[in-house]
C-alpha positions in Angstrom: -117.9 -224.5 91.3 -120.5 -222.2 89.7 -122.2 -221.8 93.0 -118.9 -220.8 94.7 -118.2 -218.2 91.9 -121.7 -216.8 92.2 -121.3 -216.6 96.0 -118.0 -214.7 95.6 -119.4 -212.3 93.0 -122.5 -211.7 95.3 -120.3 -211.0 98.3 -118.1 -208.7 96.1 -121.1 -206.9 94.8 -122.6 -206.4 98.3 -119.2 -205.2 99.5 -119.1 -202.7 96.6 -122.6 -201.5 97.5 -121.7 -201.1 101.1 -118.6 -199.1 100.2 -120.7 -196.9 97.9 -123.3 -196.3 100.6 -120.6 -195.5 103.1 -119.0 -193.1 100.6 -122.4 -191.5 100.0 -123.0 -191.1 103.8 -119.5 -189.6 104.3 -120.1 -187.2 101.4 -123.5 -186.2 102.9 -121.9 -185.7 106.3 -119.1 -183.6 104.8 -121.7 -181.6 102.9 -123.8 -181.1 106.0 -120.7 -180.0 107.9 -120.0 -177.5 105.1 -123.5 -176.3 105.1 -123.5 -175.9 108.9 -120.2 -174.0 108.6 -121.6 -171.7 106.0 -124.8 -171.2 108.0 -122.8 -170.4 111.2 -120.6 -168.0 109.3 -123.8 -166.3 108.0 -125.2 -166.1 111.5 -121.9 -164.7 112.8 -122.0 -162.0 110.1 -125.5 -161.1 111.1 -124.5 -160.8 114.8 -121.7 -158.5 113.7 -124.3 -156.4 112.0 -126.3 -156.4 115.2 -123.3 -155.1 117.1 -123.1 -152.2 114.6 -126.8 -151.6 114.9 -126.7 -151.6 118.7 -123.9 -149.1 118.7 -126.0 -146.8 116.6 -129.0 -147.2 118.8 -126.9 -146.6 121.9 -125.7 -143.4 120.4 -129.3 -142.4 119.8 -130.0 -142.8 123.5 -127.0 -140.7 124.4 -128.4 -137.9 122.2 -131.7 -138.0 124.1 -130.0 -138.1 127.5 -128.1 -135.0 126.6 -131.2 -133.3 125.3 -133.1 -133.7 128.6 -130.2 -132.5 130.7 -131.1 -128.8 130.4 -134.8 -129.5 130.6 -134.3 -131.4 133.8 -132.3 -128.6 135.4 -134.9 -125.9 134.4 -137.9 -128.0 135.3 -136.5 -128.6 138.7 -136.2 -124.9 139.3 -139.7 -124.2 138.0 -141.3 -126.9 140.1 -139.2 -127.1 143.2 -136.8 -124.1 143.3 -138.5 -122.5 146.2 -137.7 -125.5 148.4 -134.0 -125.3 147.7 -133.4 -121.6 148.0 -133.6 -121.2 144.2 -137.0 -119.4 143.8 -138.4 -119.1 140.3 -138.9 -115.4 140.1 -138.9 -112.6 137.5 -135.4 -111.7 138.6 -134.3 -115.2 138.0 -135.8 -115.3 134.6 -134.2 -112.1 133.5 -130.8 -113.0 134.8 -130.9 -116.6 133.7 -128.6 -117.8 130.9 -131.2 -120.4 129.9 -134.1 -118.2 129.0 -134.7 -120.1 125.7 -135.1 -123.2 127.7 -138.2 -121.7 129.4 -139.7 -121.3 126.0 -138.8 -124.7 124.7 -139.3 -126.6 127.9 -142.9 -127.9 127.2 -142.8 -127.4 123.4 -139.8 -129.3 122.1 -138.7 -133.0 122.1 -135.9 -135.1 120.7 -136.8 -137.9 118.4 -134.9 -141.2 118.5 -134.4 -143.2 115.3 -133.8 -146.8 116.2 -132.6 -149.3 113.6 -133.9 -152.9 113.7 -132.9 -154.2 110.2 -130.1 -156.5 111.5 -132.3 -158.0 114.2 -135.1 -158.5 111.7 -132.6 -160.4 109.5 -131.5 -162.5 112.4 -135.1 -163.3 113.4 -135.9 -164.5 109.8 -132.9 -166.9 110.2 -133.9 -168.1 113.7 -134.0 -171.8 112.7 -130.3 -171.6 111.7 -129.0 -170.0 114.9 -126.4 -172.1 116.7 -127.0 -173.1 120.3 -124.2 -170.9 121.5 -126.4 -167.9 120.6 -129.6 -169.1 122.1 -129.4 -167.1 125.3 -128.3 -163.8 123.7 -131.0 -164.2 121.0 -133.7 -164.4 123.7 -132.2 -161.2 125.3 -132.2 -159.4 122.0 -135.8 -160.4 121.3 -136.8 -158.8 124.6 -134.7 -155.7 123.9 -136.2 -155.1 120.5 -139.7 -156.3 121.0 -140.3 -154.8 124.5 -137.7 -152.3 125.6 -137.2 -150.6 122.3 -140.9 -150.4 121.5 -141.6 -148.9 125.0 -139.1 -146.1 124.3 -140.6 -145.6 120.8 -144.1 -145.3 122.1 -143.2 -142.7 124.8 -141.1 -140.9 122.2 -144.1 -140.5 120.0 -146.3 -139.5 123.0 -143.8 -136.7 123.9 -143.8 -135.5 120.3 -147.6 -135.3 120.2 -147.6 -133.4 123.5 -145.0 -130.9 122.3 -146.9 -130.3 119.1 -150.1 -129.7 121.1 -148.3 -127.2 123.4 -147.0 -125.3 120.4 -150.5 -125.1 118.9 -151.9 -123.9 122.2 -149.5 -121.0 122.3 -150.8 -119.5 119.1 -153.6 -117.8 121.1 -151.1 -115.6 122.9 -150.1 -112.2 121.5 -146.4 -112.8 122.4 -146.2 -116.0 120.3 -145.3 -114.0 117.2 -142.3 -112.4 118.9 -140.4 -115.7 119.1 -137.5 -116.3 119.2 -135.9 -113.1 120.4 -138.3 -110.4 121.6 -140.5 -112.9 123.4 -137.9 -113.6 126.1 -138.3 -110.2 127.8 -141.9 -109.7 126.9 -144.0 -109.0 130.0 -146.8 -111.2 128.8 -144.5 -114.2 128.3 -142.9 -113.6 131.7 -146.2 -113.5 133.4 -147.3 -116.7 131.5 -144.3 -118.7 132.7 -144.4 -117.3 136.3 -148.1 -117.3 137.0 -150.1 -119.3 134.5 -151.0 -122.7 136.0 -151.1 -124.1 132.5 -147.4 -123.5 132.0 -146.4 -125.2 135.2 -148.8 -128.1 134.4 -147.1 -128.6 131.1 -143.7 -128.5 132.8 -144.9 -131.1 135.2 -145.9 -133.3 132.3 -142.4 -132.9 130.7 -140.8 -133.7 134.0 -143.1 -136.7 134.7 -143.4 -138.2 131.2 -140.2 -137.0 129.6 -137.7 -137.2 132.4 -139.0 -139.6 135.0 -140.5 -142.0 132.4 -139.1 -141.6 128.9 -135.6 -140.9 130.1 -135.8 -143.8 132.6 -137.0 -146.2 129.9 -134.3 -144.9 127.5 -131.5 -145.5 130.0 -133.0 -148.9 130.8 -132.8 -149.7 127.1 -129.3 -148.3 126.8 -128.1 -150.4 129.8 -129.5 -153.6 128.3 -128.2 -152.8 124.8 -124.7 -152.3 126.0 -124.9 -155.6 127.9 -126.1 -157.4 124.7 -123.3 -155.7 122.7 -120.7 -156.9 125.1 -122.0 -160.5 125.3 -122.1 -160.7 121.5 -118.5 -159.3 121.3 -117.4 -162.1 123.7 -119.1 -164.8 121.6 -117.5 -163.5 118.4 -114.1 -162.8 120.1 -114.4 -159.2 119.1 -113.9 -156.0 121.1 -116.8 -155.4 123.5 -116.3 -151.6 123.7 -117.6 -149.1 121.3 -117.2 -145.3 121.1 -121.0 -145.0 121.7 -120.4 -145.9 125.4 -116.6 -145.8 125.9 -115.3 -144.0 128.9 -112.4 -141.7 128.3 -109.2 -142.2 130.4 -109.4 -138.7 131.8 -112.7 -139.5 133.4 -111.4 -142.8 134.8 -108.3 -141.2 136.2 -110.3 -138.4 137.8 -113.2 -140.4 139.4 -112.0 -143.9 140.1 -111.2 -144.3 143.8 -112.8 -144.1 147.2 -114.3 -140.8 148.4 -115.8 -139.1 151.4 -117.7 -135.9 152.1 -118.1 -134.0 155.4 -121.8 -133.9 154.8 -122.0 -137.7 155.4 -118.8 -138.3 157.4 -119.4 -142.0 158.3 -120.0 -143.0 154.7 -117.4 -143.6 151.9 -118.2 -143.9 148.2 -116.1 -146.1 145.8 -116.1 -145.5 142.1 -114.7 -148.3 139.9 -114.6 -149.6 136.3 -116.1 -153.0 135.4 -116.6 -154.3 131.9 -115.6 -150.9 130.6 -118.4 -149.2 132.5 -118.2 -146.8 135.4 -120.0 -147.7 138.7 -120.2 -146.4 142.2 -121.2 -148.0 145.6 -121.2 -146.8 149.1 -120.7 -148.2 152.6 -124.2 -147.0 153.4 -126.1 -149.6 151.4 -125.8 -152.3 148.8 -127.1 -150.1 145.9 -124.8 -149.9 142.9 -125.2 -147.0 140.5 -123.8 -146.5 137.1 -122.2 -143.3 135.9 -123.0 -142.5 132.2 -120.5 -139.9 131.0 -121.9 -137.1 128.9 -118.8 -135.0 128.7 -115.5 -134.4 130.5 -117.4 -132.9 133.4 -121.0 -134.2 133.2 -122.7 -137.5 133.8 -126.0 -139.1 134.4 -126.5 -141.3 137.5 -128.4 -144.5 136.7 -130.8 -145.8 137.9 -131.5 -142.6 139.9 -131.8 -140.5 136.7 -129.9 -137.6 138.3 -127.7 -135.3 136.2 -124.4 -134.4 137.9 -121.5 -132.1 137.0 -118.1 -132.2 138.7 -115.3 -129.8 139.1 -111.8 -130.4 140.5 -110.9 -128.0 143.3 -107.6 -128.4 145.2 -107.6 -132.2 144.7 -111.2 -132.3 145.8 -114.2 -132.8 143.6 -117.3 -130.6 143.8 -120.3 -132.7 142.7 -123.4 -130.7 141.8 -126.9 -131.7 140.7 -129.8 -129.4 139.9 -130.4 -128.3 143.4 -127.4 -128.9 145.6 -123.6 -129.4 145.7 -121.2 -131.5 147.8 -117.4 -131.5 148.1 -115.8 -135.0 148.0 -112.2 -135.8 149.1 -110.4 -138.8 147.8 -109.6 -141.4 150.5 -107.6 -143.8 148.3 -107.1 -144.7 144.7 -108.3 -148.3 145.0 -110.2 -149.4 141.9 -112.8 -151.6 143.5 
């Protein structure tokens, strides 16, 4: 009898222990789930901060793109005008509405101030990033560690060159006449027309500032927008921000299929995809993006070509720095 009682008590005790252990395991699992939920909520919040950070950085790139627009136009005239019936002469200088650009062309730059605080915070919590964010985290790492740093380094280089060019001008008598009297000073006009050093500096601005820095900046911008939109999709948030949003007026005006008499056997189709404006032609497979700068200006990417447009009798006049073409709408198809 005693043995039976002992056996029953032992079984009961073991059962109680098992129940306690199961209860503890369940509690641990619940706690782990709560911790995972809190951790994921924290990471979600950091990614929301990154979206805000990317929007600010994208706006910085737009500022630089606008800055180089006038420089691109004037540099093209200084370097290549004679080949496009726009010779760079004294008459052109005196009649130009952009005389100040000639002064500032090799001696000014636009600094970009990128933020990386949110991404630094994310990187410090890399061990807690859920698997759904693995791919975008890798893309962000390349964006911040490679693309952003490349833009920053060229930005610093352009600043150093601009500062050096300002210092070099101190040897000229007309330097003290800036900003007003210098514009029509014969010494300054002779300098920009005939001094090889001026054209060499313009060449550097065109090569390093426009062809390189502007290219790297738009590359970064393109990838930053892509990251922004992918994060928005993961968070079920809007993937369009004012820093790169296309206004409806531009869409209504440009979307459709176009042709020009200059290239009669080719049509060009402009369309919207993922809230971005693209164009393709029947001539090749190249797809270009239009980056709107205003209601009548855009930058063509990846060509890095500034274009303005003007509506004339239901046709559009497209103009870059050196030529203009008239396009007629063929149809309003979106894609």
